[in-house]
C-alpha atoms as one frame of an Amber mdcrd trajectory, in Angstrom:
protein
  39.870  67.378  38.558  42.658  65.316  39.428  45.359  64.715  36.778  46.152
  61.098  36.118  49.530  60.329  34.135  49.743  63.831  33.134  46.264  63.714
  31.568  43.179  65.591  32.727  40.030  62.947  33.232  41.997  60.284  31.727
  40.005  56.649  32.258  42.026  54.203  34.104  40.633  50.656  33.947  39.527
  48.977  37.340  42.101  46.792  38.641  39.746  44.375  40.044  38.958  41.255
  38.278  36.166  41.687  35.885  32.830  39.689  36.173  32.460  37.368  33.467
  29.102  38.140  31.757  26.280  35.520  32.259  24.223  35.668  29.302  24.698
  32.669  26.636  24.230  32.670  22.880  21.851  30.195  21.400  24.183  28.215
  20.044  24.168  24.573  18.554  24.876  23.175  21.896  22.398  25.130  23.994
  19.638  24.403  21.456  20.253  20.628  21.283  20.241  20.618  25.158  16.794
  22.479  24.933  15.218  20.217  22.682  16.685  17.112  24.453  15.113  18.515
  27.785  11.737  19.078  25.876  11.691  15.579  24.581  12.492  13.832  27.779
   9.883  15.548  29.443   7.004  15.453  26.647   7.579  11.614  26.426   6.105
  10.723  29.981   3.886  13.494  29.400   2.229  11.949  26.658   1.649   8.644
  28.634  -0.131  10.337  31.563  -3.692   9.764  30.297  -3.237   6.253  30.273
  -1.139   6.390  33.707  -3.833   8.431  35.037  -6.536   5.454  34.554  -3.965
   3.078  36.384  -3.257   5.197  39.582  -3.730   9.090  39.609  -0.708   9.739
  42.260   1.753   8.254  39.828   0.321  10.483  37.071   0.415  13.536  39.316
   4.298  12.829  40.270   4.973  12.356  36.529   2.965  15.171  35.546   4.816
  17.641  37.688   8.135  16.343  37.118   7.510  16.744  33.327   5.793  20.165
  33.585   8.893  21.636  35.461  11.139  20.039  32.733   9.131  21.678  29.953
   8.822  25.055  31.489  12.588  25.199  32.380  13.717  24.194  28.717  11.281
  27.111  27.592  12.874  29.376  29.935  16.465  28.341  28.849  15.907  29.066
  25.679  13.870  32.245  25.893  16.671  33.863  28.613  19.855  31.850  27.781
  22.236  32.611  31.122  24.075  30.501  32.974  21.548  30.554  35.819  18.844
  29.238  33.872  21.324  26.510  32.258  21.952  25.431  35.611  18.053  25.128
  36.311  17.725  23.464  33.109  20.376  20.910  33.971  18.784  20.396  37.703
  15.289  19.869  36.092  16.800  17.149  33.535  18.706  15.554  36.338  15.486
  15.543  38.416  13.350  13.433  35.787  16.518  11.297  35.304  16.368  10.447
  39.378  12.821   9.562  38.938  13.390   7.468  35.834  16.426   5.370  37.802
  14.162   5.284  41.140  11.180   3.802  39.078  12.819   1.713  36.242  16.314
   0.099  37.175  15.892   0.246  40.743  12.201  -0.372  41.111  11.478   1.423
  44.032   8.194   2.579  43.334   6.675  -0.850  44.067   2.866  -0.555  43.153
   3.682  -1.197  39.640   5.941   0.003  36.905   4.546   3.666  35.950   6.661
   3.542  32.606   4.527   0.516  31.324   1.858   2.992  29.792   4.777   4.532
  27.830   6.174   1.278  26.643   2.908  -0.036  24.951   3.976   0.483  21.598
   8.027   0.378  21.715   9.417  -1.457  24.946  12.548   0.957  24.995  10.638
   4.362  24.750  11.748   5.337  28.479  14.883   4.517  27.908  14.916   7.103
  25.063  13.253   9.608  27.591  16.161   8.615  29.805  19.034   9.037  26.962
  17.264  12.443  25.950  17.689  13.911  29.610  21.382  12.854  30.004  21.963
  14.779  26.551  20.164  17.756  28.289  22.079  17.678  31.450  25.487  17.307
  29.587  24.513  19.857  27.182  23.280  22.319  29.998  26.461  21.868  32.024
  28.721  22.156  29.218  27.023  25.551  27.986  27.189  26.763  31.665  30.826
  26.238  32.154  32.314  28.012  28.815  33.954  30.810  29.132  32.559  33.980
  27.619  34.446  35.113  24.450  33.722  37.533  21.264  31.115  36.494  18.910
  32.622  34.180  16.889  33.175  34.608  13.098  30.419  33.454  10.482  32.401
  30.480   9.415  32.890  29.422  12.936  29.172  29.476  13.753  28.253  27.575
  10.721  30.977  24.972  11.329  29.273  24.496  14.918  25.954  24.075  13.232
  27.452  21.519  10.726  29.072  19.503  13.301  25.980  19.167  15.751  23.546
  19.142  13.391  23.312  15.096  13.320  23.171  15.395  16.965  20.166  17.388
  16.972  18.358  15.819  14.226  18.643  12.432  16.313  17.383  14.409  19.758
  14.454  15.738  17.635  13.487  12.401  15.972  13.649  10.515  19.084  11.845
  13.131  21.092   8.868  13.141  18.292   8.873   9.178  17.905   8.865   8.572
  21.650   6.039  11.091  22.342   3.896   9.375  19.422   4.492   6.041  20.836
   3.775   6.996  24.414   0.534   8.951  23.432  -0.874   6.010  21.659  -1.361
   4.155  24.968  -3.694   6.941  25.669  -5.942   6.630  22.427  -8.875   4.322
  21.898 -11.579   3.141  24.404 -10.498   2.492  27.868 -10.220  -0.960  29.046
 -13.178  -2.387  31.041 -13.166  -5.319  33.743 -16.983  -5.707  33.157 -18.000
  -8.460  30.492 -21.927  -8.103  30.822 -21.794  -5.190  27.964 -20.561  -7.707
  25.326 -17.483  -7.767  23.094 -15.325  -4.920  23.464 -12.057  -3.890  24.945
 -11.243  -5.463  28.253  -8.488  -5.838  30.692  -7.672  -9.390  30.736  -4.853
  -9.578  33.123  -2.807  -7.355  35.591   0.757  -8.860  35.869   2.459  -6.858
  38.371   0.029  -4.256  38.816   0.321  -3.650  34.678  -3.382  -3.777  33.397
  -3.221  -5.431  29.708  -5.769  -4.969  27.037  -7.702  -7.170  24.767  -9.822
  -6.478  21.850 -12.802  -8.711  21.048 -13.702  -8.808  17.295 -16.761 -10.721
  15.913 -19.614 -11.010  13.581 -22.680 -11.462  15.747 -23.389 -11.724  19.096
 -26.410 -14.555  19.150 -26.344 -17.896  18.372 -24.117 -20.916  19.824 -20.475
 -19.859  21.298 -18.160 -19.105  18.818 -14.484 -20.538  18.279 -11.815 -17.990
  19.048  -8.563 -17.054  17.937  -6.229 -15.457  19.870  -4.064 -13.188  17.816
  -0.508 -12.195  18.984   1.018  -9.489  16.831   4.681  -9.274  15.516   7.313
  -6.825  16.359  10.396  -8.641  17.469   9.159  -8.750  21.135  10.071  -5.147
  21.304   7.657  -3.058  18.920   3.813  -3.051  18.076   0.549  -3.535  19.714
  -3.176  -4.862  19.294  -4.527  -1.912  17.720  -5.762  -2.319  14.406  -4.327
   1.769  13.390  -1.908   3.813  14.591   2.091   3.413  15.421   1.642  -0.008
  16.849  -0.153  -1.253  14.330   2.821  -0.271  11.554   5.344  -1.601  13.625
   3.449  -4.968  14.176   3.244  -5.645  10.452   0.688  -5.130   7.993  -1.041
  -8.691   7.986  -3.055  -8.489  11.301  -5.932  -6.400   9.954  -6.696  -8.456
   7.141  -6.091 -11.733   8.836  -8.715 -10.810  11.496 -11.235  -9.643   8.971
 -10.724 -13.004   7.367 -11.262 -14.949  10.581 -14.429 -12.791  11.753 -16.095
 -13.851   8.365 -15.560 -17.506   9.050 -17.301 -17.083  12.320 -14.525 -16.967
  14.769 -14.253 -14.521  17.390 -10.651 -12.630  17.398  -8.882 -11.592  20.583
  -5.966  -9.236  19.886  -3.848  -8.455  22.823  -1.291  -6.367  24.110   1.423
  -8.118  25.846   4.511  -6.564  27.903   7.555  -5.465  25.530  11.097  -5.749
  26.011  13.537  -4.410  27.255  11.130  -2.936  29.631   9.692  -6.343  30.867
  12.128  -9.277  30.558  11.501 -12.433  29.231   9.307 -14.525  29.615   6.730
 -11.899  30.401   5.375 -11.582  26.924   4.569 -15.682  26.988   3.240 -15.257
  30.386   0.867 -12.444  29.385  -0.132 -14.531  26.455  -0.931 -17.817  28.578
  -2.832 -15.576  30.877  -5.187 -14.408  27.858  -5.960 -18.312  27.221  -6.877
 -18.903  30.826  -9.017 -15.265  30.645 -11.024 -16.489  27.498 -11.782 -19.878
  29.538 -12.625 -18.445  32.349 -15.237 -15.822  30.772 -16.271 -18.010  28.011
 -19.910 -17.512  29.064 -19.923 -13.916  29.051 -18.033 -13.638  25.828 -20.102
 -16.154  23.960 -17.118 -18.102  22.988 -16.306 -21.881  23.146 -13.369 -22.743
  25.645 -13.049 -25.962  23.837 -12.082 -24.493  20.744  -9.711 -21.878  21.274
  -6.585 -21.584  18.576  -3.640 -19.278  18.486  -2.301 -17.365  15.686   0.455
 -15.191  15.160   3.077 -13.118  12.621   6.756 -12.779  13.346   7.807 -12.944
  16.981   4.112 -13.305  17.875   3.830 -16.724  15.922   6.857 -17.608  17.951
   4.984 -17.070  21.225   2.076 -18.746  19.360   4.199 -21.683  18.793   5.508
 -21.875  22.317   1.730 -21.982  23.338   1.270 -25.080  21.543   4.520 -26.862
  22.501   6.100 -25.519  25.682   4.083 -26.670  28.911   4.513 -23.797  31.402
   3.079 -23.217  34.790  -0.516 -21.685  34.599  -0.048 -19.778  37.863  -1.633
 -16.256  38.581  -5.075 -15.097  37.717  -7.886 -17.274  36.724  -6.969 -20.169
  38.954  -8.177 -23.719  37.905  -7.881 -22.859  33.957  -5.031 -24.167  31.583
  -3.339 -22.454  28.511  -3.673 -25.823  26.161  -4.958 -24.734  22.583  -6.552
 -26.359  19.794  -4.432 -25.264  16.998  -1.444 -22.914  16.069  -0.938 -20.921
  12.896   2.648 -19.168  13.168   3.610 -17.390  10.130   7.055 -15.912   9.252
   7.859 -17.128  12.824  11.379 -17.586  13.975  11.758 -21.086  15.699  15.055
 -20.657  17.182  17.050 -17.548  18.918  20.604 -18.805  18.749  22.692 -16.087
  18.021  25.438 -18.126  15.784  25.010 -17.137  11.956  22.823 -14.016  12.507
  23.358 -10.767  10.604  24.282  -7.662  12.923  20.901  -6.062  13.022  18.770
  -9.464  13.903  21.384 -10.251  16.430  20.907  -6.676  17.916  17.429  -7.347
  17.866  17.642 -10.445  19.645  20.018  -9.310  22.167  17.702  -6.426  22.947
  14.532  -8.597  23.077  16.059 -11.647  25.260  19.629 -10.804  26.470  22.686
 -12.847  25.602  21.931 -15.798  28.379  22.128 -19.074  26.387  19.275 -20.455
  28.647  17.103 -17.541  27.976  17.686 -18.056  24.030  16.732 -21.815  24.756
  13.625 -21.078  26.604  12.432 -18.753  24.137  12.884 -21.147  21.054   9.970
 -23.466  20.007  12.358 -25.794  18.661  13.457 -26.413  22.088  10.247 -28.183
  22.823   9.199 -30.000  19.514   7.859 -33.193  20.339   4.584 -34.996  20.766
   1.518 -33.956  22.363   1.178 -30.742  20.396  -1.842 -29.535  18.511  -1.959
 -28.843  14.993   0.502 -26.495  13.454   0.342 -24.535  10.000   4.280 -23.243
   9.858   4.014 -20.484   6.883   5.934 -18.160   5.048   9.306 -19.079   6.553
  11.030 -17.912   9.384  14.580 -18.986  11.324  14.516 -22.748  11.240  10.956
 -22.976  10.951  11.457 -25.888   8.468  13.488 -27.782  10.963  10.983 -27.251
  13.523   8.218 -28.700  11.286  10.105 -31.410  10.640  10.714 -32.262  14.259
   7.013 -31.803  14.834   5.982 -33.929  11.905   8.625 -36.720  13.164   6.673
 -36.740  16.651   3.233 -37.387  15.176   2.035 -33.804  15.346  -0.395 -32.811
  11.983   1.740 -29.967  10.310   0.850 -27.837   7.446   3.858 -25.988   5.756
   4.305 -23.370   3.197   3.456 -20.164   1.716   0.203 -19.094   3.218  -2.637
 -16.261   2.429  -5.334 -15.032   4.905  -7.714 -17.696   3.246  -5.261 -20.728
   3.925  -4.868 -19.780   7.461  -8.829 -19.432   7.581  -9.235 -22.762   6.229
  -6.616 -24.435   8.327  -7.807 -23.003  11.679 -11.547 -23.691  10.854 -10.945
 -27.347   9.869  -8.470 -27.633  13.308 -11.152 -26.540  15.821 -14.182 -28.177
  14.116
């Protein structure tokens, strides 16, 4: 045996550079990146049933991207290595590219494929994209870190404590986004057929996006009923038409009892989804509300409602939209030509009448900016106070709302019948019954 440095069989380390081990630890950064990737993939996956009803091709595309993201994230967590981390970053980047192509760039032209995910919160798709950004960044950082000995317990605990708020935010965003996106796939499917009587209908399809209306009534026989179009609250960003679920929770607690009160008085109540911001910029929600009124008039016979006795009611910013239907004479173009969106009465409850930014607290300011942006022209256009004048139908303005008293005073000065003050469901029902009589 060869003697090296005077020692028989002594070991000499290789002079060639050693290969850096590729195995990774399941540390807080890797775990955060994995859960961000899972959340970003599960959110669009939860909306797939609703997307499938609209167009199967988009559903298959989004389903394939979501499946790749979920499988890759699980693989990274199960076999943490540089190679799998790179694959995780690539899968998350692919999902982010799909979001960019379909939402900011709008290159998927048939319709907005993210709209089914945004029916409860108008920023759900942005949440999914944000999670994918976190995933890409986390995977790349983990994959580029140099290997080092197993850290001390103090160092590991410190790392988990530092990153725990980020991990909690990622988990909360993913779960909330999946619940919101999945709500679009629950409940009865919308129908364009009106011969089966009241139920859930597609009332309009702006830019290829189907919008749903639920019609409630006490009876199906007899003369045509007066109808109240109900617009939910939620700051133009949150909520939907449904009586239960996350959308109903975000829209406010009053819609169900008020609907029941109106139905008991012989009204038909039409509750609608409208497009939410920031996914759909202003004036999308007002355009949808106008289309709903025209739908009711164009299909009055099939729905057994009286087209001459249509009122509108809303809570929060739904009340703001209701007020705009009463005072803002807008264009009635699009579906149902020959019909207009005029209404017989308006009940606006806790509804802001002005969206000027001056004097707002930070939270309200952020809400307005998310819903409408900061353009002074848009803020004026979305404010009923801008249009207060003669020719409006009778108004019930109840339970306050920013500058609602000034709005009521201007309407009253223009000769419009106005009822003000705190309101119960019974008061709203009595006002609308009198106004459409």
